[in-house]
C-alpha positions in Angstrom: -11.1 29.2 -157.6 -9.4 25.8 -157.8 -6.8 24.9 -155.2 -4.0 25.0 -157.8 -1.8 22.3 -156.2 1.7 22.2 -157.6 4.6 20.0 -156.5 8.2 20.9 -157.0 11.7 20.0 -156.0 14.6 22.5 -155.8 18.2 21.3 -156.0 20.9 23.3 -154.1 24.7 22.9 -154.7 25.9 25.5 -152.2 26.8 24.0 -148.8 24.2 24.2 -146.0 26.1 25.1 -142.9 24.4 23.2 -140.0 24.1 24.2 -136.4 26.4 21.3 -135.4 29.2 22.7 -137.5 28.8 20.0 -140.2 27.9 20.7 -143.8 25.2 19.3 -146.1 25.9 19.5 -149.8 24.3 19.2 -152.2 20.7 18.9 -151.0 17.1 18.9 -152.4 13.9 20.4 -150.9 10.5 19.2 -152.0 7.7 21.6 -151.7 4.1 22.3 -152.7 2.3 25.5 -153.5 -1.5 26.3 -153.5 -3.3 29.3 -154.7 -1.9 32.2 -156.8 1.0 34.5 -155.9 -0.1 38.1 -156.3 1.9 40.8 -158.2 3.7 42.3 -155.2 4.2 38.8 -153.5 2.4 40.1 -150.3 0.0 37.1 -149.9 2.5 34.3 -149.1 1.6 32.0 -146.2 4.2 29.4 -145.2 2.9 26.2 -143.6 5.3 24.1 -141.5 4.7 20.4 -141.0 5.0 18.2 -137.9 7.1 15.1 -137.3 5.5 12.6 -139.8 4.0 15.3 -142.1 5.2 16.3 -145.5 4.9 19.1 -148.0 1.6 17.6 -149.1 -0.7 19.5 -146.7 -3.8 20.0 -148.8 -5.6 18.6 -151.9 -5.5 15.2 -153.4 -3.1 13.8 -156.0 -4.5 12.5 -159.2 -3.7 8.9 -158.5 -4.6 8.9 -154.8 -7.7 9.3 -152.5 -6.0 10.4 -149.3 -5.9 14.2 -148.9 -3.1 16.3 -147.5 -2.6 16.3 -143.8 -4.3 19.7 -143.2 -6.8 19.6 -146.1 -9.7 20.7 -143.9 -7.7 23.8 -143.0 -6.2 24.9 -146.4 -8.1 25.6 -149.5 -10.7 27.9 -151.2 -12.8 29.5 -148.4 -11.1 27.6 -145.6 -9.1 29.0 -142.6 -6.0 29.5 -144.8 -7.9 30.6 -147.8 -6.2 29.9 -151.1 -8.5 32.3 -152.9 -6.6 35.0 -150.9 -3.2 33.5 -150.1 -0.4 31.7 -151.9 0.5 28.8 -149.6 3.9 27.1 -149.6 4.7 24.0 -147.6 8.1 22.3 -147.9 9.3 18.9 -146.6 12.0 19.4 -144.0 15.5 18.2 -144.5 16.0 14.9 -142.7 12.6 13.7 -143.8 11.7 11.0 -146.3 9.3 12.6 -148.8 11.6 14.2 -151.3 13.9 16.5 -149.3 17.4 15.2 -148.6 17.5 12.9 -145.6 19.4 9.8 -144.2 18.1 7.5 -147.0 19.1 9.9 -149.8 22.0 8.9 -152.0 25.3 10.5 -151.1 26.9 12.8 -153.7 29.6 10.9 -155.7 28.6 7.7 -154.0 26.2 5.0 -155.0 24.9 4.4 -151.5 22.5 6.0 -149.0 23.8 8.3 -146.3 22.3 6.3 -143.5 24.3 7.2 -140.3 26.7 9.4 -142.3 23.8 11.9 -142.6 24.5 14.7 -140.1 22.2 15.4 -137.2 20.0 18.3 -138.2 18.1 20.7 -135.9 14.8 22.6 -136.2 17.0 25.7 -136.8 18.7 23.9 -139.7 15.3 22.9 -141.2 14.2 26.6 -141.0 17.5 27.8 -142.5 17.1 25.5 -145.5 13.5 26.8 -146.0 14.7 30.3 -145.9 17.3 29.5 -148.6 14.5 27.9 -150.7 12.4 31.1 -150.4 15.3 33.2 -151.6 15.6 30.9 -154.6 11.9 31.6 -155.3 12.5 35.3 -154.9 10.3 35.5 -151.9 12.0 37.7 -149.2 9.1 38.5 -146.9 5.9 36.6 -146.2 2.5 37.4 -144.7 2.4 34.6 -142.2 4.1 31.4 -141.0 1.7 28.7 -139.5 2.5 25.4 -137.9 1.5 22.9 -135.2 3.7 20.7 -133.0 7.1 20.5 -134.7 5.6 22.9 -137.3 5.0 25.3 -134.4 8.6 24.9 -133.4 9.7 25.9 -136.9 7.3 28.9 -136.8 8.9 30.1 -133.5 12.4 29.5 -134.8 11.6 31.7 -137.9 10.3 34.4 -135.6 13.6 34.6 -133.7 16.2 33.9 -136.3 14.6 35.7 -139.3 12.7 38.4 -137.4 12.0 40.6 -140.5 10.8 37.7 -142.7 7.2 37.3 -141.6 4.5 39.7 -140.5 2.7 37.1 -138.5 3.6 33.9 -136.7 1.0 31.4 -135.7 2.4 28.6 -133.5 0.1 25.9 -132.0 0.4 22.8 -129.8 4.2 23.5 -129.4 6.8 24.6 -126.8 9.9 26.7 -126.4 12.0 23.7 -125.5 11.1 20.0 -125.6 10.4 18.7 -122.1 11.3 15.3 -120.5 7.8 13.9 -121.0 8.0 14.2 -124.8 11.6 13.1 -124.9 10.6 10.0 -123.0 8.0 9.0 -125.5 10.5 9.5 -128.3 13.0 7.3 -126.4 10.5 4.4 -126.5 10.1 4.8 -130.3 13.9 5.1 -130.8 14.7 2.0 -128.7 11.9 0.0 -130.4 13.5 0.8 -133.8 17.1 0.2 -132.8 16.4 -3.2 -131.1 14.4 -4.6 -134.0 16.6 -7.2 -135.8 15.0 -6.3 -139.1 16.4 -2.7 -138.7 19.8 -4.3 -139.2 21.6 -1.6 -137.3 20.5 0.9 -139.9 21.5 -1.1 -143.0 18.0 -2.4 -143.9 16.7 -2.6 -147.4 14.1 0.2 -147.7 12.0 -1.8 -150.3 11.7 -4.6 -147.8 10.6 -2.2 -145.1 8.0 -0.6 -147.4 6.6 -4.1 -148.1 6.8 -5.7 -144.7 6.9 -2.9 -142.2 9.1 -2.8 -139.1 7.5 -4.3 -136.0 9.8 -2.4 -133.5 8.9 0.9 -135.1 5.2 0.0 -135.0 5.5 -0.5 -131.2 7.2 2.8 -130.9 4.5 4.5 -132.9 1.8 3.0 -130.7 3.5 4.8 -127.8 3.5 8.0 -129.8 -0.2 7.7 -130.6 -1.0 7.4 -126.9 0.8 10.7 -126.3 -1.2 12.3 -129.2 -4.5 11.6 -127.6 -5.9 12.0 -124.1 -7.8 9.9 -121.5 -11.1 11.6 -122.6 -10.6 11.3 -126.4 -9.8 7.6 -126.1 -12.8 7.1 -123.9 -15.2 8.8 -126.3 -13.5 7.3 -129.4 -13.3 3.7 -128.3 -14.9 3.3 -124.8 -14.6 -0.3 -123.7 -15.7 -1.7 -127.1 -14.4 -5.1 -127.8 -13.8 -6.6 -131.3 -17.0 -8.5 -132.1 -15.1 -11.3 -133.8 -12.9 -11.9 -130.7 -13.8 -13.9 -127.6 -13.6 -12.0 -124.3 -11.5 -14.9 -122.8 -9.2 -15.3 -125.8 -5.7 -14.3 -124.6 -5.1 -12.2 -127.7 -8.7 -10.9 -128.1 -8.6 -7.2 -128.6 -10.4 -4.1 -127.4 -11.1 -1.5 -130.2 -8.3 0.8 -128.8 -5.8 -2.1 -129.2 -6.9 -2.7 -132.8 -6.6 1.1 -133.5 -3.0 1.2 -132.1 -2.0 -1.9 -134.0 -3.5 -0.8 -137.3 -1.9 2.7 -137.1 1.4 1.5 -135.8 2.0 -1.2 -138.4 0.6 0.7 -141.3 2.8 3.7 -140.4 6.0 1.7 -140.8 5.3 1.0 -144.5 5.3 4.7 -145.4 7.7 6.4 -143.1 11.4 5.6 -143.0 12.8 4.5 -139.7 16.1 6.3 -140.0 14.2 9.5 -140.8 12.2 8.9 -137.7 15.3 8.7 -135.6 16.8 11.9 -137.1 13.6 13.9 -136.8 12.9 12.8 -133.2 16.5 13.8 -132.3 15.8 17.3 -133.8 12.6 17.6 -131.7 14.4 16.4 -128.6 17.2 19.0 -128.8 14.9 21.8 -129.8 15.4 24.8 -127.5 14.7 28.4 -128.6 17.1 29.8 -126.0 20.1 27.8 -127.4 22.7 30.4 -128.4 21.2 33.0 -126.1 21.7 33.8 -122.4 18.0 33.0 -121.7 14.6 32.5 -123.2 13.9 36.2 -122.5 16.9 37.2 -124.7 15.8 34.9 -127.5 12.2 36.2 -127.5 13.5 39.8 -127.6 14.4 39.2 -131.2 10.8 38.8 -132.3 9.2 41.6 -134.2 6.3 39.7 -135.9 2.8 39.6 -134.5 2.8 36.4 -132.5 -0.3 34.1 -132.1 0.2 31.3 -129.6 -2.5 28.5 -129.5 -2.4 25.7 -127.0 -4.9 22.9 -126.3 -6.2 22.3 -122.8 -5.6 18.5 -122.6 -2.5 18.3 -124.8 -0.3 15.7 -123.0 2.7 16.0 -125.3 3.3 19.8 -125.2 1.2 21.0 -122.2 -0.8 24.2 -122.5 1.4 25.6 -119.7 4.4 25.4 -122.0 2.8 27.8 -124.5 1.6 30.0 -121.7 5.2 30.2 -120.5 6.1 31.8 -123.8 3.3 34.3 -123.5 4.2 35.1 -119.9 7.9 35.6 -120.9 6.8 38.0 -123.7 4.8 39.9 -121.2 7.8 40.1 -118.8 10.0 41.6 -121.5 7.4 44.1 -122.5 6.4 42.6 -125.8 2.6 43.2 -126.1 2.5 42.3 -129.8 1.1 38.8 -129.2 -2.1 36.9 -128.6 -2.3 33.7 -126.5 -5.4 31.5 -126.5 -5.9 28.1 -124.8 -8.5 26.0 -126.8 -11.1 24.3 -124.7 -10.4 20.8 -125.9 -10.1 17.4 -124.3 -8.9 15.6 -127.5 -5.2 15.8 -126.8 -2.2 16.9 -128.8 -3.7 15.9 -132.2 -6.5 18.5 -131.7 -4.6 20.8 -134.0 -5.1 18.3 -136.8 -8.6 17.1 -135.9 -10.7 19.8 -134.1 -10.3 22.5 -136.7 -13.7 24.0 -136.0 -12.4 25.1 -132.6 -9.8 27.5 -133.9 -10.2 28.0 -137.6 -12.1 31.3 -137.2 -9.3 32.5 -134.9 -6.6 31.7 -137.5 -8.7 33.2 -140.3 -9.1 36.4 -138.3 -5.4 36.5 -137.4 -4.5 36.2 -141.1 -7.0 38.7 -142.3 -6.6 41.4 -139.6 
């Protein structure tokens, strides 16, 4: 069967009450669907995206060549098999790919929100998705799957909407963002804020799309370092030097430097800097136990079958952070979970790259 990729935007006029106490209204949520919804709506799989992801997680648009960010994982016969499952992926609020975010136009105003946009949390992102699913008349789903910030959303769904999903698959994530990850985000935030072209948040978005933002590029380079590992960089680049550069040229480059430059500067032309600031803030303050006396109390809310997947050399969210969730579940007597640590030296981005190492596990978890 074909992938049946469809792109939609839903507009909501009811206020979205945020964790901070502020209100967002009205707001839009962009989302994509793949596959076919069965008659009793029992085959829905929700996919949650990471920091710089979007609702476009699979397939290729007619006028583009770049496939969705998890295209190797979602589709006919793949780990999330669209011949069996109806897949929904929405763009989180606060992002810049169609859902309402800091560069959206304010209602009744002819200007962007910019800093008037409220700080949103992972819990707010999940709440907005839950409202979207109600609009679509989907009140229970087969599974929720996500990695990194997507894994945070999956865990948040499990705790705050315990009867919504039969299965939760969270990978390369954590129960609360730790200082190491916050530190990398700080480098990115400062790099953006101190760039004169950022203009204290009052930049022209069209100029940024055309020229990029050098400060943001530097911050993104730091991010890329945290997504990889010592081993993956060594195998990917070694000590290869650019053939067109002289070894004794001051600005001659190793391949790893060219990689960071290319990815850093290219990124700034397609991802909005204010959205980056808002989403990294949401990641930094993520804590499953907020609102509860302890992590144990929070995890007691979970009724879904939980699948936790970590990656051995993940530097951003260490495998011990996922194991802590598993150990805590064990402490409170919840045996309805599986935890696996994937033997990988690729780093954090293994959940996007080394699909062959865990696709069978996910396929079995969905089909069991």
